[in-house]
N, CA, C and O atoms as a MOPAC input file, in Angstrom:
PM7 MOZYME 1SCF
protein

 N     11.71800 1     7.79200 1    13.25400 1
 C     10.01800 1     7.21900 1    13.43000 1
 C      9.24800 1     7.23900 1    11.77100 1
 O      8.04000 1     7.09300 1    11.58000 1
 N     10.15400 1     7.42800 1    10.83500 1
 C      9.55100 1     7.89100 1     9.56200 1
 C      9.56700 1     6.40400 1     8.93700 1
 O      8.72700 1     5.82200 1     8.25000 1
 N     11.09400 1     5.91500 1     9.52900 1
 C     11.39700 1     4.48100 1     9.28500 1
 C     10.20200 1     3.58500 1     9.51200 1
 O      9.79600 1     2.79600 1     8.65800 1
 N      9.75600 1     3.71600 1    10.48900 1
 C      8.98100 1     3.01500 1    11.20400 1
 C      7.66500 1     2.93300 1    10.37600 1
 O      7.09800 1     1.94000 1     9.92200 1
 N      7.36400 1     4.13400 1    10.31200 1
 C      6.03000 1     4.24200 1     9.89300 1
 C      6.07400 1     3.41900 1     8.10900 1
 O      5.58200 1     2.32400 1     7.83500 1
 N      6.64000 1     4.13800 1     7.36500 1
 C      7.20400 1     3.39900 1     6.23000 1
 C      7.11500 1     1.57900 1     6.49100 1
 O      6.45700 1     1.16800 1     5.53500 1
 N      7.40400 1     0.70300 1     7.14600 1
 C      7.80600 1    -0.43900 1     7.13700 1
 C      6.48200 1    -0.72500 1     7.73000 1
 O      6.25400 1    -1.92800 1     7.86000 1
 N      5.30100 1     0.30300 1     8.22900 1
 C      4.55500 1    -0.74200 1     8.87800 1
 C      3.19400 1    -0.05400 1     7.57300 1
 O      2.01900 1    -0.35400 1     7.35900 1
 N      3.79900 1     0.58400 1     7.19000 1
 C      2.65200 1     0.60100 1     5.48200 1
 C      3.49300 1    -0.03500 1     4.46800 1
 O      2.96700 1     0.23400 1     3.38800 1
 N      4.15900 1    -0.48800 1     4.34900 1
 C      4.53200 1    -1.75000 1     3.48300 1
 C      4.03000 1    -2.87100 1     3.71800 1
 O      3.29900 1    -3.53400 1     2.98200 1
 N      4.44100 1    -3.13200 1     4.83900 1
 C      3.71900 1    -4.42700 1     5.19800 1
 C      1.62100 1    -4.52000 1     5.30900 1
 O      0.83800 1    -5.47000 1     5.29900 1
 N      1.41800 1    -2.85600 1     5.41500 1
 C      0.09800 1    -3.15800 1     5.67700 1
 C     -0.39800 1    -3.41700 1     3.81500 1
 O     -1.21000 1    -4.25700 1     3.42800 1
 N      0.38000 1    -2.41100 1     2.91700 1
 C     -0.01200 1    -2.60900 1     1.77300 1
 C      0.28700 1    -4.42600 1     0.98600 1
 O     -0.42700 1    -5.05400 1     0.20400 1
 N      1.24300 1    -4.69000 1     1.44200 1
 C      1.66300 1    -6.36700 1     0.92200 1
 C      0.66900 1    -7.25400 1     1.76100 1
 O      0.57500 1    -8.37700 1     1.26500 1
 N      0.02100 1    -7.10300 1     2.71000 1
 C     -1.25100 1    -7.72600 1     3.25500 1
 C     -2.62400 1    -7.61600 1     2.42600 1
 O     -3.25500 1    -8.43200 1     1.75400 1
 N     -2.79000 1    -6.46600 1     2.70500 1
 C     -3.85100 1    -5.90000 1     2.12200 1
 C     -4.26500 1    -6.17200 1     0.25700 1
 O     -5.39900 1    -6.27000 1    -0.21000 1
 N     -2.81300 1    -6.24800 1    -0.58300 1
 C     -2.78100 1    -6.28900 1    -1.79000 1
 C     -2.69300 1    -7.53600 1    -2.20000 1
 O     -2.90700 1    -7.83500 1    -3.37500 1
 N     -2.36600 1    -8.41400 1    -1.27800 1
 C     -2.04800 1   -10.21000 1    -0.92000 1
 C     -3.79500 1   -10.74700 1    -1.30200 1
 O     -4.35900 1   -11.12700 1    -2.32800 1
 N     -4.14700 1   -10.56500 1    -0.11300 1
 C     -5.62400 1   -10.52400 1     0.18800 1
 C     -6.01500 1   -10.13800 1    -0.64900 1
 O     -6.23500 1   -10.96700 1    -1.53200 1
 N     -6.34400 1    -8.75500 1    -0.94100 1
 C     -7.35800 1    -8.95500 1    -2.38500 1
 C     -7.03900 1    -9.54900 1    -3.52400 1
 O     -7.84000 1    -9.90700 1    -4.38700 1
 N     -5.63900 1    -9.68800 1    -3.55200 1
 C     -5.67300 1   -10.41800 1    -4.75700 1
 C     -6.45100 1   -11.67300 1    -4.75100 1
 O     -7.30400 1   -11.91900 1    -5.60400 1
 N     -6.09900 1   -12.58500 1    -3.62700 1
 C     -6.28100 1   -13.83700 1    -3.31500 1
 C     -7.95500 1   -13.74700 1    -3.40500 1
 O     -8.64900 1   -14.62000 1    -3.92700 1
 N     -8.35700 1   -12.77500 1    -2.92100 1
 C     -9.98400 1   -13.17800 1    -2.93100 1
 C    -10.53000 1   -12.81200 1    -4.18500 1
 O    -11.53600 1   -13.39200 1    -4.59500 1
 N     -9.79900 1   -11.61600 1    -5.06000 1
 C    -10.72000 1   -11.19000 1    -6.19100 1
 C    -10.04400 1   -12.60500 1    -7.60200 1
 O    -10.80500 1   -13.35700 1    -8.21000 1
 N     -8.59900 1   -12.57500 1    -7.75900 1
 C     -8.19100 1   -13.23700 1    -8.83400 1
 C     -8.33900 1   -15.18800 1    -8.70700 1
 O     -8.49600 1   -15.91000 1    -9.69200 1
 N     -8.24600 1   -15.63700 1    -7.40400 1
 C     -7.99900 1   -16.94900 1    -7.14700 1
 C     -9.56400 1   -17.79800 1    -7.63200 1
 O    -10.50100 1   -17.13400 1    -8.07500 1
 N     -9.63000 1   -18.92200 1    -7.51200 1
 C    -11.02000 1   -19.64200 1    -7.84200 1
 C    -11.65800 1   -19.95700 1    -6.30300 1
 O    -12.83300 1   -20.07500 1    -5.95600 1
 N    -10.31500 1   -20.05000 1    -5.47200 1
 C    -10.72800 1   -20.38500 1    -3.83100 1
 C    -10.97200 1   -19.15000 1    -3.07500 1
 O    -11.63600 1   -19.22000 1    -2.04100 1
 N    -10.49300 1   -17.99900 1    -3.49300 1
 C    -10.74400 1   -17.15700 1    -3.44100 1
 C    -12.29700 1   -16.34400 1    -3.45200 1
 O    -13.00200 1   -15.88700 1    -2.55200 1
 N    -12.41300 1   -16.40800 1    -4.77100 1
 C    -13.80500 1   -16.31500 1    -5.11500 1
 C    -14.85800 1   -17.02700 1    -4.44200 1
 O    -15.85500 1   -16.40000 1    -4.08600 1
 N    -14.73700 1   -18.52400 1    -4.17900 1
 C    -15.29500 1   -19.45200 1    -3.08500 1
 C    -15.45100 1   -18.90300 1    -2.29700 1
 O    -16.53400 1   -19.23100 1    -1.81100 1
 N    -14.88000 1   -17.95700 1    -1.62100 1
 C    -14.65400 1   -18.27900 1     0.01300 1
 C    -15.51600 1   -16.85000 1    -0.20900 1
 O    -16.30900 1   -16.52800 1     0.67600 1
 N    -15.38500 1   -16.15200 1    -1.17600 1
 C    -16.12800 1   -14.63400 1    -0.52800 1
 C    -16.92700 1   -14.39700 1    -2.29200 1
 O    -16.42200 1   -14.01800 1    -3.34900 1
 N    -18.18100 1   -14.77600 1    -1.97900 1
 C    -19.20800 1   -15.01200 1    -3.27500 1
 C    -20.06300 1   -13.79500 1    -3.36300 1
 O    -19.93600 1   -13.00700 1    -2.42500 1
 N    -20.84000 1   -13.51000 1    -4.22600 1
 C    -22.00300 1   -12.45600 1    -4.21400 1
 C    -21.38400 1   -11.00700 1    -3.14200 1
 O    -20.29800 1   -10.44900 1    -3.30100 1
 N    -22.20700 1   -10.73300 1    -2.30400 1
 C    -21.97000 1    -9.65200 1    -1.72400 1
 C    -20.71100 1    -9.83200 1    -0.84400 1
 O    -20.32400 1    -8.84400 1    -0.22000 1
 N    -20.13000 1   -10.83300 1    -0.74900 1
 C    -19.22100 1   -10.68800 1     0.30200 1
 C    -17.59700 1   -10.14300 1    -0.43200 1
 O    -16.69300 1    -9.40900 1    -0.03400 1
 N    -17.80100 1   -10.81400 1    -1.47100 1
 C    -17.08800 1   -10.18400 1    -2.66800 1
 C    -16.55800 1    -8.68100 1    -2.49800 1
 O    -15.54000 1    -8.35400 1    -3.10800 1
 N    -17.08000 1    -7.96500 1    -1.86200 1
 C    -17.01100 1    -6.46400 1    -1.68800 1
 C    -15.39900 1    -6.55200 1    -0.82100 1
 O    -14.44900 1    -5.89400 1    -1.24500 1
 N    -15.28300 1    -7.38600 1     0.33400 1
 C    -14.57200 1    -7.03600 1     1.17800 1
 C    -13.03700 1    -7.46200 1     0.46300 1
 O    -12.17300 1    -6.73900 1     0.95800 1
 N    -12.57400 1    -8.23400 1    -0.35400 1
 C    -11.76900 1    -8.14100 1    -1.09000 1
 C    -11.10700 1    -6.96600 1    -1.78600 1
 O     -9.98300 1    -6.47400 1    -1.89000 1
 N    -12.35300 1    -6.75100 1    -2.21200 1
 C    -12.19100 1    -5.25500 1    -3.48500 1
 C    -11.95600 1    -3.84100 1    -2.15600 1
 O    -11.19300 1    -2.90100 1    -2.38300 1
 N    -12.68500 1    -3.95000 1    -0.95900 1
 C    -12.19200 1    -3.00100 1    -0.44200 1
 C    -10.44300 1    -2.94300 1     0.06300 1
 O     -9.92500 1    -1.89100 1     0.43800 1
 N     -9.85400 1    -3.97900 1     0.00500 1
 C     -8.74000 1    -4.53400 1     0.62200 1
 C     -8.03800 1    -4.27300 1    -0.53800 1
 O     -6.82200 1    -4.15500 1    -0.38700 1
 N     -8.55500 1    -4.13000 1    -1.85100 1
 C     -7.20200 1    -3.63400 1    -2.98700 1
 C     -7.50700 1    -2.40500 1    -2.69400 1
 O     -6.50300 1    -1.70300 1    -2.82000 1
 N     -8.69500 1    -1.63400 1    -2.26200 1
 C     -8.74300 1     0.03500 1    -2.31600 1
 C     -7.66500 1     0.58100 1    -1.14600 1
 O     -6.84100 1     1.43300 1    -1.47900 1
 N     -7.68900 1     0.08300 1     0.19500 1
 C     -7.10200 1    -0.07800 1     1.07500 1
 C     -5.11300 1     0.24300 1     1.05900 1
 O     -4.30700 1     1.04600 1     1.52800 1
 N     -5.13300 1    -0.93800 1     0.22700 1
 C     -3.47800 1    -1.38900 1    -0.50700 1
 C     -3.27800 1    -0.06400 1    -1.85800 1
 O     -2.13400 1     0.18400 1    -2.23900 1
 N     -4.52800 1     0.72500 1    -2.50300 1
 C     -3.74500 1     1.93000 1    -3.40300 1
 C     -3.66300 1     2.78900 1    -2.19300 1
 O     -2.49500 1     2.86400 1    -1.81100 1
 N     -4.42700 1     3.40700 1    -1.51700 1
 C     -4.34800 1     4.28500 1    -0.95000 1
 C     -2.90800 1     4.28800 1     0.30100 1
 O     -2.48700 1     5.26000 1     0.92800 1
 N     -2.46900 1     3.01100 1     0.33900 1
 C     -1.31900 1     2.96200 1     1.23600 1
 C     -0.35300 1     2.94400 1     0.41500 1
 O      0.57400 1     3.55200 1     0.95000 1
 N      0.01100 1     2.49300 1    -0.83600 1
 C      0.84400 1     3.20100 1    -1.69900 1
 C      0.73000 1     4.62400 1    -2.01100 1
 O      1.78000 1     5.24300 1    -2.18600 1
 N     -0.29700 1     5.18600 1    -2.10000 1
 C     -0.24500 1     6.16900 1    -2.52900 1
 C      0.51000 1     7.32800 1    -1.11600 1
 O      1.10600 1     8.40000 1    -1.22400 1
 N      0.20400 1     6.65400 1    -0.10200 1
 C      0.96600 1     7.30400 1     1.64800 1
 C      2.15500 1     7.56500 1     1.57300 1
 O      2.78500 1     8.56100 1     1.92800 1
 N      2.67000 1     5.98500 1     0.76200 1
 C      4.08300 1     5.64200 1     0.96300 1
 C      5.03500 1     6.25900 1    -0.12900 1
 O      6.25800 1     6.13800 1    -0.05900 1
 N      4.50400 1     6.81000 1    -0.96400 1
 C      5.08500 1     7.37400 1    -2.49100 1
 C      5.50300 1     9.04700 1    -1.60200 1
 O      6.62000 1     9.56200 1    -1.55500 1
 N      3.96900 1     9.69100 1    -0.87100 1
 C      3.82100 1    11.04200 1    -0.59400 1
 C      4.91800 1    10.86400 1     0.64900 1
 O      5.94100 1    11.50000 1     0.39500 1
 N      4.95400 1    10.42900 1     1.44500 1
 C      6.04300 1    10.29400 1     3.20300 1
 C      6.93900 1    10.31400 1     1.79900 1
 O      6.87600 1    11.44100 1     1.30800 1
 N      7.65400 1     9.51800 1     1.10300 1
 C      9.11600 1     9.48000 1     0.58200 1
 C      9.11400 1    10.63400 1    -0.07400 1
 O      9.74300 1    11.50400 1     0.52800 1
 N      8.41500 1    11.13800 1    -1.57900 1
 C      8.47300 1    12.02600 1    -1.87600 1
 C      8.85700 1    13.65900 1    -1.34600 1
 O      9.63400 1    14.53000 1    -1.73900 1
 N      7.70000 1    13.51700 1    -0.06500 1
 C      8.43600 1    14.87700 1     0.83200 1
 C      9.55800 1    14.68400 1     1.37700 1
 O     10.37800 1    15.59500 1     1.26000 1
 N      9.91900 1    13.55200 1     2.07400 1
 C     11.01800 1    13.23100 1     3.12000 1
 C     12.60800 1    13.64300 1     1.96000 1
 O     13.72300 1    13.94800 1     2.38200 1
 N     12.22300 1    13.52300 1     0.61500 1
 C     13.10700 1    13.33500 1    -0.53300 1
 C     13.43800 1    15.17200 1    -1.17400 1
 O     14.48100 1    15.58800 1    -1.67800 1
 N     12.26700 1    15.87200 1    -0.93600 1
 C     12.57500 1    17.18200 1    -1.60100 1
 C     12.77300 1    17.94100 1    -0.22600 1
 O     12.76700 1    19.16400 1    -0.37200 1
 N     12.91400 1    17.59200 1     0.82100 1
 C     13.54200 1    18.40200 1     1.62300 1
 C     14.69200 1    18.17000 1     2.08800 1
 O     15.28500 1    19.01500 1     2.75900 1
 N     15.35300 1    16.61700 1     1.72200 1
 C     16.56200 1    16.26800 1     1.45500 1
 C     17.25400 1    17.30400 1     0.27800 1
 O     18.46500 1    17.31900 1     0.05600 1
 N     16.72600 1    17.76200 1    -0.09900 1
 C     17.14100 1    18.35400 1    -1.78500 1
 C     17.41700 1    19.57400 1    -1.18800 1
 O     18.61800 1    19.84300 1    -1.15200 1
 N     16.36700 1    20.71500 1    -0.51900 1
 C     16.15200 1    21.93200 1    -0.57600 1
 C     17.08900 1    22.28800 1     0.40400 1
 O     17.73800 1    23.30900 1     0.17900 1
 N     17.34600 1    21.55200 1     1.64500 1
 C     18.67200 1    21.46200 1     2.49300 1
 C     19.70200 1    21.27400 1     2.78600 1
 O     20.37600 1    21.20200 1     3.81400 1
 N     19.88400 1    21.12900 1     0.99500 1
 C     21.34800 1    20.72500 1     0.39500 1
 C     22.07700 1    19.61600 1     0.83800 1
 O     23.29700 1    19.62100 1     1.00100 1
 N     21.45200 1    18.82000 1     1.00200 1
 C     21.81300 1    17.64800 1     1.80800 1
 C     21.55000 1    16.53300 1     0.42700 1
 O     22.43300 1    15.67700 1     0.38100 1
 N     20.96600 1    16.46700 1    -0.18600 1
 C     20.86600 1    15.78700 1    -1.36400 1
 C     21.80000 1    15.74400 1    -2.00100 1
 O     22.87900 1    16.30200 1    -1.80200 1
 N     21.26700 1    14.61300 1    -3.41400 1
 C     22.42600 1    14.36400 1    -4.43200 1
 C     22.17200 1    15.04600 1    -5.45600 1
 O     21.92700 1    14.54000 1    -6.55100 1
 N     22.20900 1    16.68500 1    -5.14800 1
 C     21.79800 1    17.05400 1    -6.79800 1
 C     22.80600 1    17.69300 1    -7.50100 1
 O     23.52400 1    18.39000 1    -6.78400 1
 N     23.10000 1    17.67400 1    -8.73800 1
 C     24.20200 1    18.07900 1    -9.12900 1
 C     24.42500 1    19.61700 1   -10.13700 1
 O     25.55100 1    19.96400 1   -10.49400 1

């Protein structure tokens, strides 16, 4: 189940980061989202940052649980 959630979060991250980058850093994106409409790609970048934070938190908690249970690769 967690692997599916990770996969979906990664897809959300790639999509929102790609859209945000296109909307803010390319000329065609800036032309499509001018003035106040430019906040849409900005919030897309914010969503991608939140998503990557969730990915890190989920995977770190999985790793810590694995180490504590004795199934990790700690020496």
